[in-house]
N, C-alpha and C positions, 0 to 999 in steps of 0.2 A: 845935620843928624848923623851920627855914626851908628849904623845898624848893630855893630858888635856891642856898644855900650847898652842899647836897649835890650838885646838878648841876655847880656850878663845881668842886667838889673832884674828882669823877670826870673832868670835862673836862680837868683839868690833870694827870691821871695818878695822883691820890692813891688810897690804899686806904681804902674805906669800912669803917666799923665795923658790927657786927651791929645795933646800935641804929639807926644811920642808915638802913640797908637796911630794917629792920623798920618804922620810922616812915614811910618812903616808900611801901612796899607797903600798909600799913594805911590811910594817907592816901588812896591812889588808890582802893582798894576802897570806902572810905567816901564817896568823891565829894569830898574835901577838896582833893585834888591834881587839877588839870584835865588833860585829855588833852595839851595842849600842853606841859606841864611833864614829864609822863611821856614824851612823844615825845623831848624834849630829853635826858632822863636815858638813855633807851634808845640814842640816837645816841651819847652820850658813852661808854656801855659798849661799843658796837660798835667804836668807834675806839680806846679805851684798853684794852679787855679787862677781865678780873677775875682776881684770884688765886683759888686753889682754896678758900681760906677764904671769900672774898667769894661765890663761886658756891654754896658750901654754905650760907651764911647766906641768900642769896636764895632758894634752893630750899626751905629750911626755912620761911622766912616766907611764901612762896607756899603751901606745904603747910598752914600754920597758918591761912590765910585761909578755909578751908572745913572740911567734914566729912571724916572718915576712917573706914575700915572697922575694926570690931573683931571678933575671932574667939573661939570657945570654946577654952579652954586645952587641952582634950583633942582638939582637931581636928589634922588633918594639917598638915605644913609647907606654907605658901602660897608659890607661885612664879609668875613671869610672864616673858614675853619681849616685847621691843619691837623693832620694825624701823624704821629711818629711811625706808623705803619704796623700792619698786622695781617694775619692770614685770614682771608675772607672779608677784609675790611672794605666794604663797598659803600660806606655811609655817604660819601660826597655825592654820589649819583642821585639818590632820593632827596638829600637835604638841600642841595642847591636850588632846585626848582620850588621846593616847599617854602624856602626863604623868600624867593622872588615873588611868590604869591602873597606874602605878608608885607608887601611894599618895601622891600629892601633890595639893593643892588649887590650882586655877588660876582666880583671880577676875579675868579679863582685861577691863580697860576699854580699848576700842579706838576707832578713829575712822573717818572717811570720807575718800575720796580727793578731792584738789583738785589741779588741774594734770594732769600726765601720769601720775602714779602712782595706783594704785587703792587703795581702802580696804577693810579687813576687814569692816566693817559693810555696805558695799554688796554685797559678795559674798554675805553670809549673807542679805541681804534678797531675793536671787534665789530663795530657798527659800520656797515659799508659806507664809504665816502666821508666819514667824520674827520674833520680837519682839526688837528691839535697844534698847529704851527701859526696861529694868528699873529699878525703884527699888533703893536700897541694900539694903533688906530682901528684896526679891525676888531680887536677885542672890545675896545671902548664902544664901538658902534653896535656890536651885538648886545652888550649890557644895556645900552641906552634904549634899544628896541625890544629886547626880550626880558630884561631884568637880571640876566645872568649869563655867564660864559665860562668855559673851562678849557684852558689851553696851557701849553708849555711856556716857560719864560723865554723872552727874546734875548739875543746875545747882548743887547745893550742894557739889560736889567741886572744889576749887581755883578758886574764882571769880576769883582774881587772874590766873590764867593765861588764862582765857577773855577777860578784858577786855584784858590786855596783848597776847595774840596777835593779836586783831583790830586793835589799834593798830599793832603791828609790821608787819602785812601791808600797811598803807597808808602806812607811813613808811620803807620800804626798810631796816628793821632786822632782818628775818628771819634773815640769815646769821650773826648774832653767836653764837659758840659758847657763851659763858656764858648767854645768854638761851635758846638751844636747850636747853642742859643743864638749866637750871632748869625749863623748860616740860615736858620729857620726864619728868625725875625727880620732880617734885612730883606729877604725875598718877599715876605708877607707884607711888610710895611711899605714896600715899593708900590703896592697896589693902591695906596692912598686911602687906607681904611679908617672907619669911624669905630669899629669894634672888631675883636678877634676872639675866637674860642679855640682852645687846643685840646685835642684828644691824645693824651700821653698814655700809651699802652704798656702793660707789664705782663710778664709771663713767658712761657716757652716760645710762643709765636711772635714775640716782640723783641725790639732792640734792647730795651731795658727789661731785664729778667726779674727784678725784684720790685716790690712796692716802694721800698726805700729809694732805690735808684730812680724810679719814675717820679717819685715825689720831689726829689732834689732837682731833676730837670724841669718839672712843672713849676716849681717856685722860681727858678731862674728865668724861665720864659715869661711868666706873668710879671715878675718885677721889672724885667727889661721892657716889655710892652707899656707898662704903666709909667715907667720913667720917660718913655718917648711920647707920652701923651695919648695913647691909644688904650681905652678900656679893654682889658684882657682878662679872661678867666680860663681855667684849665680843669678838665675832668681826667682823673686817673682811672682807666678802664681795664678790665680783665681780658687778657689775651692768652689764657691757658689752653683754650680750645678755639677752633675757628668761629668767626662771627657769621651767623647764618649757617646754611647747609652747603652752599656752593662755594668752591674755590677754583678760580681760573679767570678767564676773561669773558667770553661770550656767556658762560653760564652765570657769572656774576651780574652781568647786565640784565639778563632774564630775571634774575632774583630781585634786582633793584626795581625793575618795572613792576614785579609782583608786589613789592612794598608800596609803590605808588598807587597800585590798584587795590590795596587793602588786604592782600592775601599773602603777604611776605612773612618771614620768620619774625616771631616776637622780639627776639634779642636784637635784631638789626633795627627794628622800629623803636625799641627802647633807647638805644644809644642815639639814634637820629633825633628823636624827640628831645632828649636831654641836652645835646649840644645845641640844637636849634633854639631851645628855650633860653639858654644863656645869652644868645645874640639878641633875641626879642627883648629881653630885660635890659641888656646894656644899651640898647638904642631907644628905650622908652616905648617900644611898640607893644609892650605888655607890662602890667603893674605887678604881676605875680607869676610864679612858676606855673601855677594851675592854669591861669589865663593863657600864658604862652603856649603851653602843651595843648590846650584846647584849640587855639588858633591854628597850630601846625596840623593837628589831627583833622581839622575841618578842610584843609587843603587837599587831603587824601579823600575824605568822605565825599567831597563835592566833585571830585574828578579833576579839579583845576590843576593840581600838581602834576598829574599824569599828562594833561594837555600841555602844561608849560615845559615839561621835559621834552616832549615831541617838537615843540617850537625851538627849543635850544638845539636839538639834533639838526633840524632843518636849517637853522641859521648858520650852523657850522658845516653845512655841506653833506649831512648824513642822511641815510634812509633807514628809518626805524622799522624794520620788518620783524616784529617780535612773534614767536621766539626766534632768536638768532640761531643760525645753523651751528650744530655742534658735531663732534666726532662720533663714531659708533660707540655704543654703550657696552661696557663689560662690567662684571661685578667681582669684587674681592671678597672671598668667602671666609667665614671663621674656620680656623683649622680644627677646632674641637668644641666640646661643650664647656661652658664656664661663664665668666663675667668680663666685661670690658674694664680693665684695670685703670686705664687712663688714656688720654689722647695727647700725643706730642704734636702740637700745632706746627712747630718748626719743621719737623720731618715731613708732615703733610705738604708744607710749602716746597720742600725739596723734591717731593714726588712730583709736584706740578712742573718743576724745573725739568725733571726727567721726561715728562710729557711734552716738553718744549713750550709750555705755557708761561714759563718765567725764564729769566736770563741769568747767566753768570757774568757775562761781559756786556758792556753797554751796547755793542753793535750786534748782539745775537738777534737772529730773526725768530719771531715768535709764531707759534701756531695757535691762533686765537680760539680755535674750536675745541681745544682740549681742556680738561679740568677734572674735578671730582665732586661728588655729592656725598656728604656724610649721612649715614643711615642709622647710626647708634650714638649714644652718649656714655660718658663714664659711669660705671656702675650698672649698666644694662645687662641682663642675663642674655646669653646667646646660645644657640645650638649649633653643632657642627654643620657646616655647609650653609649657614645663614649669611646673607649678604651684610658686610660691614660698611663697605663703601662702593659707590657706583662710579666707575671710571668712564670718562669720555676720551677715548684714545684710539689711534690706529693700532692694529694688532701688533706690529713690531716693537711698540713701546710698552706694552702691557706688562710684561714679565718684570722689567726693572722697576716700574712704578709700583707694582703689586708687592714686591719684596720690600720696598721702603714703607708702604702703607702698613703691612703686617707688623713692622717694627714700631710704627707710630701708634698702632691700636692693638696692644697686646691683650690676649684673652688668657685669663688664669682661672684655676679651679676655685679658688677662694674669692668671695666678693672684696672689693677694696674697702678700706676703712672709710667711715663716713667723713665727708669734708668737714673742716673746722667751720664754726659759725661764720656765715658770710662768705664761705669758700666758693659758692657758685654765684655770688653777687657780681653784677656786670659794672656798675658804677661804684668805684671804691672810695673815691675822695673827690671833693671839690676844692680847688685852690684859687684864692682870690687875692 
């Protein structure tokens, strides 16, 4: 195989064969294809795209580059959920134990935040002692004992993605839908799943800014999962404003526990129930969406989901002392009378980075005690001096974060125009 020919074929819009894609991935992982040729190939894919068959072959060969999970035949169906990331997106924390209470196993391999969106592992590491670096054997043991586990991927799982993602990040090829699809799906399918649900977010606080872009990605992810024999569905959800009231690490864990105790924000619960229902339907654990939603809600009402989350934390070495410690509280006040014109979720995420609750580089050290709480919504009338956002921050970081928050939550004299029909809707589409 001559890598130049494969690059040129994709550059000119040709459809690559499974063998050509496999040779390229194997050569790259083995060090026989240098970064500059992989970068050229990734750019050709970004501009020319890939067919569903090509994307499926790419996903399969990336999956085959490393180890995968195997499970006992007598075990429960394995399921997972993946989110493309958003501000305040804490759904994994309540959803995982809820699913485990419904006789499903959830071997979740998750990631860290980079840029304005937070990561599930970062949130969990706000819990003292919680371990997010389980080996495959350790994760399997926790799942078989508790019904669920949440950890980072081990180095032997999909090494092709680890190498390729780092290269895409520095060659402006991250937005390619086929490459995004193969990256997400290869890691999730390495878990040995029987069903998968995807939360593809769109809006100011998401990677995909428009419904159309999110829809395209959702279709690609679902088609690839189904081509590889795993029942897969996707929900396109609204990320124009933060999900829930809290954004940060410890504060989001506290809010997640509130969801499990039945006192959390309605929007977090709505998305959690909707995603969980899809997995109960896909695995035959429920015959209708109504039945699935009822079963999931019962895990909260009975207290079982809250207990299962505590078991998960203990099994991974953590000490769940709720509420978790947070930084001192300050308030960002409205500069004058008026109305909240809008909320820019992405800028709120950037404010959390300024508080050191998020990272710009993978090796940045986080302050898990920092974050913010939203006190207003778009369209709310406010008076001068009224609190808009509550900050959890040391004094020396308040000024910079407050400046960013005031830009993210502008107050104007005139009320904003009414949102279009469905503009406040959380679940925008279902893709099957």
